[in-house]
Each structure stands twice: as structure tokens, then as C-alpha cells.
DSSP file (Angstrom, degrees, kcal/mol; ACC not computed):
  #  RESIDUE AA STRUCTURE BP1 BP2  ACC     N-H-->O    O-->H-N    N-H-->O    O-->H-N    TCO  KAPPA ALPHA  PHI   PSI    X-CA   Y-CA   Z-CA
    1    1 A M    >         0   0    0      0, 0.0     3,-1.2     0, 0.0     0, 0.0   0.000 360.0 360.0 360.0 -18.4  -77.7   -3.7   10.5
    2    2 A N  T 3   +     0   0    0      1,-0.2     0, 0.0     0, 0.0     0, 0.0   0.686 360.0  60.1 -71.5 -15.9  -75.3   -1.1    9.1
    3    3 A N  T 3  S+     0   0    0      3,-0.0    -1,-0.2     0, 0.0     0, 0.0   0.325  85.6 146.4 -94.6   7.6  -76.7    1.5   11.6
    4    4 A L    <   +     0   0    0     -3,-1.2     2,-0.2     2,-0.1     3,-0.0  -0.730  44.4  46.2 -95.7 145.1  -75.8   -0.5   14.7
    5    5 A P  S    S+     0   0    0      0, 0.0     2,-0.3     0, 0.0     0, 0.0   0.572  85.7 163.2 -74.3 160.4  -74.9    0.4   17.4
    6    6 A G        -     0   0    0     -2,-0.2     2,-0.4     2,-0.0    -2,-0.1  -0.935  34.4-138.4-144.3 165.1  -77.6    3.0   17.7
    7    7 A V        -     0   0    0     -2,-0.3     2,-0.2    -3,-0.0     0, 0.0  -0.989  28.4-118.3-126.6 133.4  -79.4    5.2   20.2
    8    8 A L        -     0   0    0     -2,-0.4     4,-0.1     1,-0.1    -2,-0.0  -0.477  16.1-145.6 -68.2 141.1  -83.2    5.9   20.1
    9    9 A R  S    S+     0   0    0     -2,-0.2    -1,-0.1     2,-0.1     0, 0.0   0.649  80.3  58.9 -84.2 -15.6  -83.9    9.6   19.6
   10   10 A K  S    S-     0   0    0      0, 0.0     2,-0.1     0, 0.0    -2,-0.1  -0.925  87.2-116.8-116.4 139.9  -87.0    9.7   21.7
   11   11 A P        -     0   0    0      0, 0.0     2,-0.3     0, 0.0    -2,-0.1  -0.393  28.4-150.7 -70.3 151.2  -87.2    8.7   25.4
   12   12 A L        -     0   0    0     -2,-0.1     2,-0.1    -4,-0.1    -4,-0.0  -0.856  22.3-102.8-117.0 154.9  -89.3    5.7   26.4
   13   13 A Y     >  -     0   0    0     -2,-0.3     4,-2.6     1,-0.1     5,-0.2  -0.432  42.1-108.0 -66.9 155.0  -91.1    5.0   29.6
   14   14 A K  H  > S+     0   0    0      1,-0.2     4,-2.5     2,-0.2     5,-0.2   0.903 119.8  49.4 -54.8 -46.4  -89.2    2.5   31.7
   15   15 A Y  H  > S+     0   0    0      1,-0.2     4,-2.3     2,-0.2    -1,-0.2   0.907 111.3  49.5 -61.4 -42.4  -91.7   -0.3   31.0
   16   16 A Q  H  > S+     0   0    0      1,-0.2     4,-2.4     2,-0.2    -1,-0.2   0.920 112.0  48.2 -62.4 -44.0  -91.6    0.4   27.2
   17   17 A A  H  X S+     0   0    0     -4,-2.6     4,-2.5     2,-0.2     5,-0.2   0.906 111.4  49.2 -64.9 -42.7  -87.8    0.3   27.2
   18   18 A Q  H  X S+     0   0    0     -4,-2.5     4,-2.2    -5,-0.2    -1,-0.2   0.906 112.5  48.0 -64.1 -41.2  -87.6   -2.9   29.2
   19   19 A S  H  X S+     0   0    0     -4,-2.3     4,-2.3    -5,-0.2    -2,-0.2   0.901 111.4  50.6 -64.9 -41.2  -90.1   -4.6   26.9
   20   20 A F  H  X S+     0   0    0     -4,-2.4     4,-2.3     2,-0.2    -2,-0.2   0.920 111.1  47.5 -63.2 -46.1  -88.1   -3.4   23.8
   21   21 A V  H  X S+     0   0    0     -4,-2.5     4,-2.5     1,-0.2    -1,-0.2   0.899 110.2  53.7 -62.8 -40.7  -84.8   -4.7   25.2
   22   22 A H  H  X S+     0   0    0     -4,-2.2     4,-1.5     1,-0.2    -2,-0.2   0.922 109.7  47.3 -60.1 -44.6  -86.5   -8.0   26.0
   23   23 A E  H  X S+     0   0    0     -4,-2.3     4,-0.9     1,-0.2    -1,-0.2   0.890 111.3  51.1 -65.6 -39.3  -87.7   -8.4   22.4
   24   24 A L  H ><>S+     0   0    0     -4,-2.3     5,-2.4     1,-0.2     3,-0.7   0.907 108.4  51.8 -64.0 -40.9  -84.3   -7.5   21.0
   25   25 A R  H ><5S+     0   0    0     -4,-2.5     3,-1.7     1,-0.2    -1,-0.2   0.817  99.6  64.2 -66.7 -29.9  -82.6  -10.1   23.2
   26   26 A K  H 3<5S+     0   0    0     -4,-1.5    -1,-0.2     1,-0.3    -2,-0.2   0.841 106.0  44.5 -60.8 -32.0  -85.1  -12.7   22.0
   27   27 A V  T <<5S-     0   0    0     -4,-0.9    -1,-0.3    -3,-0.7    -2,-0.2   0.068 126.4-102.9-101.5  23.6  -83.6  -12.3   18.5
   28   28 A Q  T < 5S+     0   0    0     -3,-1.7     2,-0.5     1,-0.2    -3,-0.2   0.801  71.4 146.8  63.1  36.2  -80.1  -12.3   19.9
   29   29 A V      < -     0   0    0     -5,-2.4     2,-0.6    -8,-0.1    -1,-0.2  -0.900  50.9-126.8 -98.6 127.0  -79.5   -8.5   19.7
   30   30 A L        +     0   0    0     -2,-0.5     2,-0.3    -5,-0.0    -5,-0.0  -0.629  45.3 163.5 -73.9 117.7  -77.2   -7.2   22.4
   31   31 A A        +     0   0    0     -2,-0.6     2,-0.3   -10,-0.1    -3,-0.0  -0.968  15.9 177.9-138.6 151.1  -79.2   -4.4   24.0
   32   32 A S        -     0   0    0     -2,-0.3     2,-0.3     2,-0.0    -2,-0.0  -0.968  22.7-120.5-148.7 164.0  -79.1   -2.4   27.2
   33   33 A L        -     0   0    0     -2,-0.3     2,-0.5     2,-0.0    -2,-0.0  -0.803   9.7-160.8-107.2 147.2  -80.9    0.4   29.0
   34   34 A I        -     0   0    0     -2,-0.3     2,-0.4     2,-0.0    -2,-0.0  -0.974  17.6-147.8-124.1 114.6  -79.5    3.7   30.2
   35   35 A F        -     0   0    0     -2,-0.5     2,-0.6     1,-0.0    -2,-0.0  -0.685   6.8-157.5 -86.3 132.3  -81.8    5.4   32.7
   36   36 A I        -     0   0    0     -2,-0.4     2,-0.2     0, 0.0    -2,-0.0  -0.944  18.4-127.7-110.1 120.8  -81.8    9.2   32.7
   37   37 A D        -     0   0    0     -2,-0.6     3,-0.0     1,-0.1    -2,-0.0  -0.451  18.2-140.5 -68.5 135.3  -82.9   10.8   36.0
   38   38 A Q        -     0   0    0     -2,-0.2     2,-0.1     1,-0.1    -1,-0.1  -0.775  26.7-104.7 -92.7 140.1  -85.7   13.3   35.6
   39   39 A P        -     0   0    0      0, 0.0     2,-0.1     0, 0.0    -1,-0.1  -0.396  38.9-119.8 -63.1 139.0  -85.5   16.5   37.7
   40   40 A S        -     0   0    0      1,-0.1     2,-0.5    -2,-0.1    -3,-0.0  -0.469   8.9-131.2 -79.8 153.6  -87.9   16.4   40.6
   41   41 A N              0   0    0      1,-0.2    -1,-0.1    -2,-0.1     0, 0.0  -0.352 360.0 360.0 -98.6  51.0  -90.6   19.0   40.9
   42   42 A S              0   0    0     -2,-0.5    -1,-0.2     0, 0.0    -2,-0.0   0.427 360.0 360.0-109.2 360.0  -90.0   19.9   44.6
């Protein structure tokens, strides 16, 4: 708990991140997502 707030060092897929935040909220941890746009390959 001494390391909070924190940022994950590796990016997650959207589904993984949403699931992770959901699990954290179940145990009353305030969590949120920050979506980073990926450059398009066009």
C-alpha cells in the first residue's frame, strides 16, 4: 500500500485493463483507465 498511487509499466489490452479495474474496485481500490491512442497504419 505504500506504493500507491501507481502506474503499470506495461500496456494492457482494453479488455484486460477493464477486468483489472473491475477486480480492484471489488476490493474498494479506487482505480481508473487511461486509454492511449495507437498510431494507425494507414
